[in-house]
N, C-alpha and C positions, 0 to 999 in steps of 0.2 A: 504494500500500500504506500509505503514511503517513497518508493521509486516512481509509482504512478503519479503521486502528488507532485513529485519533483518535476516530472515531465510536463505536467499541466502548467506549472509555474514558469518553466523555462520557455514555454511556447507563447508566453504573453508578448503582446506587441509593445515594444519599448515606449511608444507614444502614449500608451494607456497607463504607464507607471504613475503612481501618486507623486504629487509635487511636494507634499509635506515631508520634512526631514525625518520626523519620528516614524511616519508610516513607512518610508523607505528603509529606515534602520530595522524596523520589525520584519519587513519583507526579506531583507538580506539575512537576518538571523534565522528566520524560518527556513530559507533555502539552504543555509549552511548546516542547520540541524538535519534537514532531510538528506543532504549530501553525505554527511557523516554516517547516517543510518544506512544509506544505500551502499557505501563502501564496506560497512560492517557486514551487511547481508551478502555482498559479493564475496568477501573473504570467507564467510561461513560456508557459502555454497562451494567455493574452491576447495576448502578443506574436506567437505563432504564428498566431492568428486574424487579427491585423492584417496580418501578412505575406501570408497567403493572400488577404485582401481586396485588397491592393495588386496581387498577381499576377493576381487575377481581373479587376481594372480594366484592367490592362495588356493582358491577353488580349482583353478586350472591345474595347479601343481598337484593337488590332491587327486584330481581325475587322471591326469596324464603322467605325472612325475612320481608321486609317492608310491604308487603301485609298482612302478618300475624299480624304484629304489629298494622297496621291500623285496621284490623278486630277485634283484641282484644280491641283496644281503642273504636271502634264503639260499640262493645258489652257492654263495661263498661258504655258508655254513655247511651245506651238504658236501661241497668239495673238501672242506677241512675235515669233516667227520669221516669221509671215505679215506682221506689221506692218513688220519690217525689210526684207523683200523688196519690199513695196509702196512704202516710202519710198525704197529704193534704186532702184527703177524710175523713180520721179519725179525723182530726182537725175540719173539717166542720160539722161532724156528731157526737156530743157528745153522751155519753152513755145514752140510754133511761132507764127510771125506769122499774123495773121488771113488766111484764104484770100480771094482776090479772087473776086467773083461771076462765074460762067461767062458767056461771051458768044460769039456767032458760032458757027463750026464747032466750037469746043472745048466747047460746052455739053454734048453727050452724054457726053463723057469724065468730066465731074464726077460722074456718077452712080456711077462706080466707086470714088470716094474712100471712105476708111474711115469708117464710120458711127460717130458719137459717141453715147453714151447720152443719151436725152432728159432735159433738165434739168427737175426738178420745181419748181413755184412755191414761194417761201419761205413759211413758216407765216403764215397770215392773222391769227393772234391777236397777233402781235408788234407793238409800237408802230412807227409809221412816222415817219421824219424826212425831210423833203423839202429838198433842196438844189438850187436853180435856177441853172444856169450860163447866164447871158445872153450872147449873142454881141455883136458890134459893133453900134453904133447905125445905121450906114450901110453900104451895099454896098461891100465892099473893092475891087470892080472899077470901078464907075462913080460911086460916091458917092450913088446913089439911095436913096430911102426904102424901108424893109423892112416887109413885112407877115407876120404869123404864119400858118403853114400847118400846124402840128402840133408834136408833142413826141416826143422819144425818151426813154424812161424806163428807166434801168438800176438794178436793185435789188441792193444789196450787204448781206450779212449782217454785222452788226457786234456787238461785245461791249463793253458798258459795265460796269465792275466791279459785279457783282451781278445783271446781267440782259442779255438780248439785245435788240437792236432792228434794224430794217431801215432803211437809209439809201437813199432814192430820189434818184438823180441825174437831174434833169430837164433836158434840153437842148432848148430850143425851136428849132424849125426856122423860119427866116425866109427869105422870098424877096424879091428886089429887084423893085420895081414897074416899073423901066425895062428891066433886062436879064434878068430872071427867074433870076438866079443865086441858089442856095440857100446860106444862111449858117447855120452852127451852131457853138456852142462845142465845143471838143474834150472828150472824156471825160477826167476827172481821172485821174492816174496811179494804177493799182492794182497791188498786189504781184504778182498773178497775172493774166496776160492772160486775158480771157474767164472768169475765175474770179469767185466771189461772196464770198470772204472779205475783209472789210476789214482794214486793217493792225492794228487793235486786236484783232480776233478771232484773227488769225494769231499775233500776239505772245502772246495768252493761251494758245493751244494749245502754242506752243513753250515757254513758261515752265512750263506744266503738265507737259510731258514731261521737260524737262531741268533745271528748277529745283525743281519740286515732285514730280518723279519719278512722275508718273502715266502709265502706258502709254496709248496711244491708245484701246484698247478700253474702258478704264475711263472715259476722258473721254467717249467716245461714250455710255456708259450714263448718265453724269452729265447730259449735255446732253439726253438723251431724257427725263429726269425734268422738264426745263424745257419740254418740248413741242417741242424742236428735234431733228429726226432728222438726224444727221450720222454716216454710216457710218465705220467705221474706215478703210476703203479711201480714202474722201474725205479724211479727216484726214491719212492717210499721204501722199497726193499733195500736199497743201498743205505738209506738213513737208518733203518732198523738194525741192519747188520753192523753198521759203524757204531751205533750206540752200544750194541752188545759187545763189540770189540773193546770199546773205550771204558766200559764199566769198571774193570779192575783198576784202571788209572784213576777214575773218579773216586773210588773207594779209598785208594791210597792217599789221594789229596785230602779227603775228609779226615782220615786218621791224622794226617799232618796238621791240619787246622785245629782239630780238637786237642792236639797235644801241646798247644800253646798255653802259656801261663796267663794270658789275657786275650780277650776277644771283643770285637765290636759286633753287635747284633741289631738287626732291624727286619721289618717285613713290609710287604706291599700287597694290595689286592690285585688279583688277576681274574678277569672274566673267563669263565670256562663254559663250553657248550654243555647243556643238560639234555641228553638224548631223550626223546619222547615228549618233551615240553615245548620244543622249538624256541627255547629261550636260553639265557645264560645264567649260571650261578656264579658265586664269588668264591674263588679259591685264594690261597695265600702263597706267596713265594717268600721264603725266609733266606737271609744271607748271614753268614758268620765269617768275619774278616780277621785274618791274622796279619798285622802290619806293624813291625817294629822299626821301620826305617826312621821315623822321627826321633827315636832315642838310640840310633845307631845299632840296633839289634842285628845279629848276624844272619838270622833266618830270612829267606826270601819271602815276600808277601804272598798271600794266597786268599782266595775267596771260595767259600763252600756254600752252595745253594741247596735248599730242600723245599719240596712242594708239599702242601697239605690242602685238603678240601675245605678246611675251615680254620678259624683262629682260636681254637680252644687252647687253654694253657697247657694241656697235655702234649701238644705238638712240640713246643720248644723244650719241654722237659724231656721228651724222648730224644730230640736231637742232641741235647747236651748231657745225656746220661753219663758219658765218659769224660766229660770236661770238668776240670777243677782249677779254679783260679779267679780272676777278676773279669766280670762281664760288664761291658760298657754299653748301655742301651737307653731307650726312652722310658717313660713311666708306665708302659703297658702292664696292666694288672696280672696278666698271665705269667710274668716273670717272677712275681712276688714269692711264690712257693720255692723257687730256686734259691732265694736268699735266706731261707729259714735257718734258724740255729739248730745244730745237731745236739744230741743229748749231752755231749761233753762241752757245749758252749761255743764250739767252733762253727765255721761255715765252710761248706764245700765250694760254694760260689759266692763271691763278694760283689756287691753292687757298686758300680761307678755311674753316676748320672751324667746328663748332657746339658752343658750350658747353652748350646745352640737352641734347644727346645725352650729353655727359659727366655732367651732373648727374643725368640719368635713371638711369644705371647705378648711381651711388652711392645714389640714392633707393630703388631696388628692393632693394638690399642692406640698407639701414637699415629699410625697411618689413618685411622678412622676418625680420631677426634683431636689430634695434636696436643694431647694432655701433657702438661709440663712434667708431671711426676713420672709418666712413662718415658719421656725424653731423658730425665735424670737417671732412670734405671738403665736405659740403653747406654748412656755415657759411662756409667760405672762398669758395665759389662765390657764396653769397648776398651777400657783401661786394662782389664784382665787379659784380653786378647793381645793387647800391645806387649804385655809381659811375655806372652807365649812366643812372640816373634823372636825374642832374645833366647828363649829356652829351646826352640826347635832345632833339632840336629845335634844337640849336645848329649853326652852320656847320661844315663838315669840319675846318677848321684849329683851331677852338676845341674841338671834340670830341677831336681828337688830343692837344691840350695837356692837357686834363683827364685823359685816360687815362694819358698819360706820367707825370703828377704823382702820380696816386692808384692807378691799376690796375697800373702797371708794378711797383712794389714788392710789391704783393700777389701778382702772378704769379710773381715771382722767389722769394718765400718759399714759395709753394705748390709750385713745382717741386722745391725742395730737400726740402720735407716729404714729397712723394710718393715721391721717390727713397729717402728714409730709411725710410719705411713699407714700401716694396716689398722692402727687404732683410730686414725682420723677419717678414713674413707668409709663409704657405705659397704657393709659386709656382702651385699649382693652385687656390687659393681664388678665389672670385668677386671678392673685394676686389682681389686681385692682377691679375685680368683687367681690372677697371675702371681701375686705375692705369696698366697698360700701354696701354690704349686711349687714355688722355689723353697719356701721354708720347710715344708713337709719332707723335702728331699735333700735338706741341707747337708747332712752327713755324707751322703753319696756324691753331692755336688762338689764338696771340698776335698774328697779323697785323693784327687789327682795331685794335690799340693805336695803331699809327703811321699808319693810313689812316682818316681820319675819315669816309669814305664808307661804310665797312663797319659791320655790326652785330655784336653779340656772339654772336648765334645765328641759326639758319635758320628762326625761327618764321614769317616772312612766307610762306614756301613751305608750311609745315605748315598754316597758317590757310587757305591757298587750297585745300587738299585736304579740308577739313572737309565741304564740300558733297558731295564724292564719297563720303566715308565715310557720311554720312547717306543718300545715295542707295542705297548698297549694302544698307542695312537695309530700304529701302522697295521697290526694284524687284528686288532679289536678284541680277540678272544683266543683262548687255547682250545684245542679240539676235544680234550678229555682230561680226566685226572691223570691217566697214564701219560698223556702228552705233556702235562705239566711237569711230571717227574722227569721225562726226557729233556725238557727244556732246562730244568734245574741242573741236570748233569752236564749239558753242553755249556750253560752259563758258567758253571764252575771252572771248566777248562779255558773257555775263551776270556773270561774276565780275569782269571789268574794270569793268563798270558799278557793281557794288557797291563796289569799291575807290575809285571816284570819288564815292561818296555818291549814286548814282542808283538809282532803282527799275528793275530789269532789264526789267520788262514795259513801263514807260513809255519806256525807252530803245529797246527793239525796236520798239515802236509807232511812234515817231518815225522810226527808220531805215527801217522797211518802208514807211512812207508816202511816202518820197522816193527810195529806192534804185532802184526800177524805172525811174525816169526819169533816173537819173544817166548820164553819158556812158560810163562803163566798162561798165555793164549793157547799154546799147544796143549798144555795139560787140561785147560778148560774145554777145548774142542774135543779132546779124546774122551772127556767125562760126559760130554753132551749126547753121546750115542750109547744105547744099550748094547752090551756085549753080544756079538754074533748076529745082530739083526740089522744094524745100520740105521735103526729108527731114531729120529731126533728126540731129544729129551730137553726139558727146561732146567735140569739140574746143573748148577755151576760148581766148578771146583773151589 
């Protein structure tokens, strides 16, 4: 109505305007008020149009996009579930020893053996690298001269950073001119018996899955673009057998970590597919870090990961059943039972708390409200960390001496200040909660002062979980509880390699090139088959 009235007025003939100044002033005021109302109505209508456009875009996305996104997510979940099943099958079925050729009366029975899929030749367009394994120069039986009667060629698909290649292992067959014995060099150790992945390719697949967080079906698509057809099921079998091979090494790493006199511990949630529900549940990935570098300890650093389907206190208690020493961790209640006194008044595990967690609480308060008291707490904690800069890298005794001289007075003053502030602020305020968090853990927070082996915070464990946090953003979920366990095993090896300044792919490449021929792997493989049947078993040595 305001706009219509405005149009009527602006259509007046200028010659019909009143000549009285007061009447003209009233007319201008009325027209100005109507103009302001018209602009407001126009702005309101523009906002309404924009709102309708947003609603329309949302409806279109729900109709055409969301279903597609849901479908893609469902496909990804199914791909990952299949991948986990296939990898799990490979873990449960270790490599069988090569079958002996049938002979005599047993020959017909060999036809009933399980048929294996026929192996396709490796791509012809890939470059070939030939490695010749020459046998002995003379017959090992009689010392006679040898003559060449043929070659056995074994092709192995390898990966060199940036491209694939095929390595041809050529083993000349030589026969003795005197006794006719055939002599041939043994086939070099391969990670997977009768398999064709070289250790470099196998390491690349493992790092792709567990470090770069690329599911196997995506890796299969990437390799196909390079002209190498590797089905997800093939990659899954390789991963399963590699995890099985590496298991003794992971167990040894865990014993090494738990043998430390002090550990850092932390955990993080991991979404895990929940079969049958089409949704995810929340598992936990725990890490235990041994790192004595800041106090010049001689032991190399290591990180040991464990997976659990929940966060019950019984999980870390089971993980740490063989550990005795100082545990530096956050205030998780599940750790409390670990710190309980024994009947003789001693403790198997002593708690050391984390000043980074205390600082974080005051930082959040200051960021939200700019509270001066929170800023004062942050400044006091900053001075504690400045003292640590001087202590870092010194032997334990010298670290403790520096802390007693400089940090001890700061901590005593800070405790008195926190107690005084707590009496002044509201007991329900966030600041009071942060102060109580610090004061209730004060004994554990100041334990680092007298023990030069300890750190001021638990950042070593938090750093070890950054890769997991990054992985959550990339792969979104783990395929199963068993898949979470495999991820924990591979994280243990790759993150330990990183802690020691090693490229995890180069480390796994070296390990896989040698582990199949190691004594423990040989004994494990022989124990995995029942005597006389050749049937695979899940029993490990």
